[in-house]
C-alpha positions in Angstrom: -3.4 24.3 2.1 -3.5 20.5 2.1 0.2 20.3 3.0 -0.3 22.7 5.9 -3.3 20.7 7.1 -1.5 17.4 6.8 1.4 18.8 8.8 -1.0 19.7 11.7 -2.7 16.3 11.5 0.7 14.6 11.4 1.9 16.4 14.6 -1.3 15.6 16.5 -1.2 11.9 15.5 2.4 11.7 16.4 1.7 13.0 19.9 -1.3 10.6 20.5 0.6 7.7 18.9 3.7 8.1 21.1 1.4 8.2 24.2 -0.7 5.2 23.2 2.0 2.9 21.9 2.2 0.8 25.1 -1.5 0.1 25.6 -1.9 -0.6 21.8 0.9 -3.2 21.6 -0.5 -4.9 24.8 -3.9 -5.0 23.2 -2.4 -6.7 20.1 -1.0 -9.4 22.2 2.7 -8.5 22.8 4.1 -10.5 25.8 6.7 -9.4 28.3 9.5 -10.6 26.0 8.3 -8.5 23.1 6.8 -5.5 24.9 9.9 -3.2 25.2 11.1 -3.9 21.7 7.6 -3.1 20.3 7.4 0.1 22.3 10.9 1.3 21.2 10.2 0.4 17.6 6.7 2.0 17.6 7.7 5.2 19.3 10.7 5.7 17.1 8.7 5.2 13.9 5.9 7.5 15.2 8.4 10.4 15.7 8.8 10.3 11.9 5.1 10.0 11.1 4.9 13.5 9.7 7.8 12.9 7.2 6.1 9.6 6.2 2.8 11.4 5.5 4.4 14.3 3.6 6.6 12.0 1.6 3.5 10.2 0.2 1.7 13.4 -0.4 4.6 15.0 -2.3 4.8 12.0 -4.6 1.3 12.8 -5.9 2.1 16.5 -6.1 5.3 15.8 -8.2 3.2 13.8 -10.7 0.8 16.8 -11.0 3.8 19.1 -11.4 4.9 16.9 -14.3 7.9 15.6 -12.5 7.2 11.9 -12.1 10.8 10.9 -12.9 12.0 13.2 -10.1 9.5 11.5 -7.8 10.9 8.1 -8.7 14.5 9.2 -8.1 13.5 10.5 -4.7 11.8 7.2 -3.9 15.0 5.3 -4.9 17.2 7.6 -2.9 15.0 7.1 0.1 14.9 3.3 -0.3 18.6 2.9 -0.8 19.4 5.2 2.2 17.1 2.9 4.3 19.0 -0.2 3.3 22.4 1.5 3.9 21.4 2.8 7.3 19.8 -0.5 8.3 23.2 -2.2 7.7 25.1 0.5 9.6 22.7 0.8 12.6 21.9 -2.9 13.0 25.0 -4.7 11.9 27.8 -2.2 12.5 26.6 -0.2 15.5 24.5 -3.0 17.0 21.5 -0.7 17.7 18.8 -3.4 17.4 15.2 -2.6 16.8 15.8 1.1 17.6 18.4 1.2 14.8 16.0 -0.4 12.4 13.3 2.1 13.2 15.7 5.0 13.1 17.0 4.0 9.7 13.4 3.9 8.3 12.6 7.3 9.9 15.8 9.0 8.5 15.1 7.6 5.0 11.6 9.1 5.2 13.1 12.4 6.3 15.3 12.3 3.3 12.4 11.4 1.1 10.4 14.5 2.2 13.3 17.0 2.4 14.1 16.9 -1.3 10.6 17.7 -2.7 10.1 20.2 0.2 13.1 22.2 -0.9 12.0 21.8 -4.6 8.5 23.2 -4.0 9.8 26.0 -1.8 12.6 27.2 -4.1 11.1 26.6 -7.5 9.2 29.7 -8.4 6.9 30.3 -11.4 6.2 26.6 -11.6 3.0 24.6 -11.9 2.9 24.0 -8.1 4.6 26.0 -5.3 4.0 27.0 -1.7 2.0 30.1 -1.3 0.0 31.8 1.5 -3.4 30.3 1.8 -6.7 30.6 3.7 -8.6 27.8 5.3 -11.2 26.4 2.8 -13.4 23.6 4.1 -14.9 22.5 0.8 -11.6 21.2 -0.9 -10.6 19.6 2.4 -13.9 17.7 2.6 -13.6 16.7 -1.1 -10.1 15.4 -0.5 -11.0 13.4 2.6 -14.1 11.9 0.8 -12.2 11.2 -2.3 -9.3 9.5 -0.4 -11.6 7.5 1.8 -11.0 4.3 -0.3 -7.2 4.5 0.2 -7.8 5.0 3.9 -10.2 2.1 4.0 -7.7 -0.1 2.2 -4.9 0.5 4.7 -7.2 0.1 7.7 -8.7 -3.1 6.2 -5.2 -4.5 5.4 -4.2 -4.1 9.1 -7.3 -5.9 10.3 -7.1 -8.7 7.7 -3.5 -9.3 8.6 -4.4 -9.9 12.2 -7.2 -12.3 11.1 -4.8 -14.1 8.8 -2.3 -14.5 11.6 -5.0 -15.8 14.0 -6.1 -18.4 11.5 -2.6 -19.5 10.7 -1.8 -19.9 14.4 -4.9 -22.1 14.7 -4.1 -24.3 11.7 -0.2 -24.5 11.6 1.2 -22.4 14.4 4.1 -19.9 14.3 5.5 -21.3 11.0 2.4 -20.2 9.2 2.8 -16.7 10.5 6.4 -16.7 9.3 5.3 -17.9 5.8 2.6 -15.2 5.7 5.1 -12.5 6.6 7.3 -13.6 3.8 4.3 -13.6 1.4 3.7 -10.0 2.4 7.3 -9.0 1.8 7.3 -10.7 -1.6 3.9 -9.4 -2.4 5.1 -5.8 -2.2 7.4 -6.5 -5.1 4.7 -7.7 -7.4 1.6 -5.8 -6.3 3.7 -2.7 -6.0 3.8 -2.6 -9.8 0.0 -2.3 -9.9 -0.1 0.2 -7.1 2.6 2.4 -8.7 0.9 2.4 -12.1 -2.5 3.2 -10.5 -1.1 6.1 -8.4 0.9 7.4 -11.4 -2.0 7.3 -13.8 -4.6 8.8 -11.5 -3.5 12.5 -11.9 -3.6 12.0 -15.7 -7.1 10.5 -15.5 -8.2 13.3 -13.3 -6.7 15.9 -15.7 -8.4 14.6 -18.8 -11.7 14.2 -16.9 -11.6 17.7 -15.7 -10.6 19.1 -19.1 -13.4 17.0 -20.7 -11.0 15.2 -23.0 -13.3 12.3 -23.6 -11.2 10.6 -26.3 -8.1 10.8 -24.2 -9.9 9.3 -21.2 -11.2 6.4 -23.4 -7.8 5.8 -24.8 -6.1 5.9 -21.4 -8.6 3.4 -19.9 -8.2 1.0 -22.9 -4.4 1.2 -22.8 -4.4 0.7 -19.1 -6.5 -2.4 -19.2 -4.4 -3.9 -21.9 -1.2 -3.1 -20.0 -2.6 -4.5 -16.7 -3.7 -7.8 -18.4 -0.3 -8.3 -20.0 1.6 -7.3 -16.9 -0.5 -9.6 -14.7 0.5 -12.6 -16.8 4.1 -11.7 -16.5 3.9 -10.9 -12.8 2.1 -14.1 -11.9 4.4 -16.2 -14.0 7.5 -14.7 -12.4 6.0 -15.2 -8.9 5.2 -18.9 -9.7 8.6 -19.6 -11.2 10.6 -17.7 -8.6 8.6 -18.9 -5.6 11.2 -21.3 -4.2 14.0 -18.9 -4.8 12.1 -16.1 -3.0 11.3 -18.4 -0.1 14.8 -19.6 0.2 16.1 -16.0 0.7 14.2 -16.0 4.1 13.9 -19.6 5.3 16.6 -21.7 3.6 17.6 -22.8 7.1 14.5 -25.0 7.6 13.5 -27.5 4.9 9.9 -28.0 6.1 9.3 -24.3 6.4 10.9 -23.7 3.0 8.5 -26.2 1.3 5.5 -24.7 3.1 6.5 -21.1 2.2 7.1 -22.1 -1.5 3.6 -23.7 -1.7 2.0 -20.7 0.0 3.7 -18.2 -2.4 2.5 -20.3 -5.4 -1.1 -20.4 -4.2 -1.2 -16.8 -3.1 0.4 -15.6 -6.4 -2.8 -16.6 -8.3 -4.3 -13.4 -6.9 -1.9 -11.3 -9.0 -3.8 -12.4 -12.1 -6.7 -10.2 -11.0 -5.6 -7.8 -8.3 -4.1 -5.4 -10.7 -7.5 -4.7 -12.4 -9.2 -4.1 -9.0 -6.4 -1.9 -7.7 -6.6 0.2 -10.9 -10.5 0.3 -10.8 -10.4 1.8 -7.3 -7.8 4.4 -8.2 -9.5 5.2 -11.5 -12.8 6.2 -9.8 -10.8 8.2 -7.2 -9.3 10.1 -10.1 -12.8 10.7 -11.4 -13.6 12.3 -8.1 -16.0 9.5 -7.2 -14.7 8.5 -3.8 -17.9 6.6 -3.0 -17.4 4.0 -5.8 -13.7 3.8 -5.1 -14.4 3.2 -1.4 -17.0 0.5 -2.1 -14.6 -1.4 -4.3 -11.9 -1.2 -1.7 -14.3 -2.1 1.1 -15.4 -5.3 -0.5 -12.0 -6.2 -1.9 -9.8 -5.6 1.1 -12.3 -6.3 3.9 -15.6 -8.1 3.3 -14.6 -10.7 0.7 -11.2 -11.4 2.4 -12.7 -11.9 5.8 -15.4 -14.3 4.4 -12.7 -16.3 2.5 -10.3 -16.4 5.5 -12.9 -18.3 7.5 -14.7 -20.2 4.7 -11.9 -21.7 2.6 -9.8 -23.2 5.5 -12.9 -25.2 6.5 -12.9 -26.7 3.0 -9.2 -27.0 2.1 -7.4 -26.5 5.4 -4.2 -24.5 5.3 -4.3 -24.2 1.5 -7.6 -22.4 1.8 -5.9 -19.6 3.8 -3.4 -19.1 1.0 -6.1 -19.0 -1.6 -8.4 -16.6 0.4 -7.0 -13.5 -1.3 -7.3 -15.0 -4.8 -11.0 -15.8 -4.3 -11.6 -12.4 -2.8 -10.0 -10.8 -5.8 -12.3 -12.8 -8.1 -15.4 -11.6 -6.3 -14.1 -8.1 -6.3 -13.6 -8.3 -10.0 -17.3 -8.6 -10.5 -17.9 -5.5 -8.3 -15.3 -3.5 -10.3 -16.8 -4.6 -13.7 -20.3 -3.7 -12.4 -19.3 -0.2 -11.5 -17.4 0.3 -14.8 -20.5 -0.7 -16.7 -22.9 1.3 -14.5 -20.9 4.6 -14.8 -19.7 4.5 -18.5 -22.4 6.9 -19.7 -21.9 9.3 -16.8 -18.1 9.6 -17.4 -18.1 8.6 -21.1 -14.9 6.6 -20.8 -16.1 3.8 -23.1 
């Protein structure tokens, strides 16, 4: 039922998105030189919005179906196809931004087609497509429980705009370039935390539903230990490789290279703590407590970051902007710990 509902929502959002692309990009400040490229890129991507939504949904269903490795293989195939098609459409066929968007869309179509065929053809399995009736209760539960993830994505978009505005104020276009690089690099490191949190959530939910209290305690303890160890390695790698990572993008400009290297090093401090906060939000989602998960995400990705984006630059200038996320994660850590302590008797995970 959830897949059917997501399909309907995806189609509706695609129609409205395609219609509203032009006024949206104008609202976000696109000038005449950028306008057409933004419209072409946006409309092309929106035509593949449904595959994008279904691809993410099927990843969670594959974990529930005890096929996490299969889900990983699909993600790799999708990612590699995106890279190959980017090269063909942009470099070989000279298709520009349309080619870049088309490559992304086709890769998402590939990423959804494989699990779709799997769930349709595999009979007598844990999960499979069947006829269903409309049930409001599980839909409301799903929407409520997933509110934190929705809030995280909405907050990220808003905070990115505020970051860019502050960077334009303090250092100009070079700061926006450096921040863009940080975001690309950040996906490599924070993706580890996100991947583990998403992958462990169905397991947490299963043991909670089955009232396997000892397993839930063990899973939480092992997860925290793993996150602490991995955060040290991830932060260390980010600090050591900062100049190398920056040079991949801006080796052509020495001043921009130095600024980007410093920005990566300062921003990377956040990786020491972000893993725990990401896991905390996902953990409470898995316990069917969407409210706590949403509160953690709300403060972590919106409230604390907005405060730090405007407060720290007034104290430390441009370096304050790069440190804003790290300070926001520190404050979020206290919120996460508070909720873990407050709910340990209710869920008996400690």
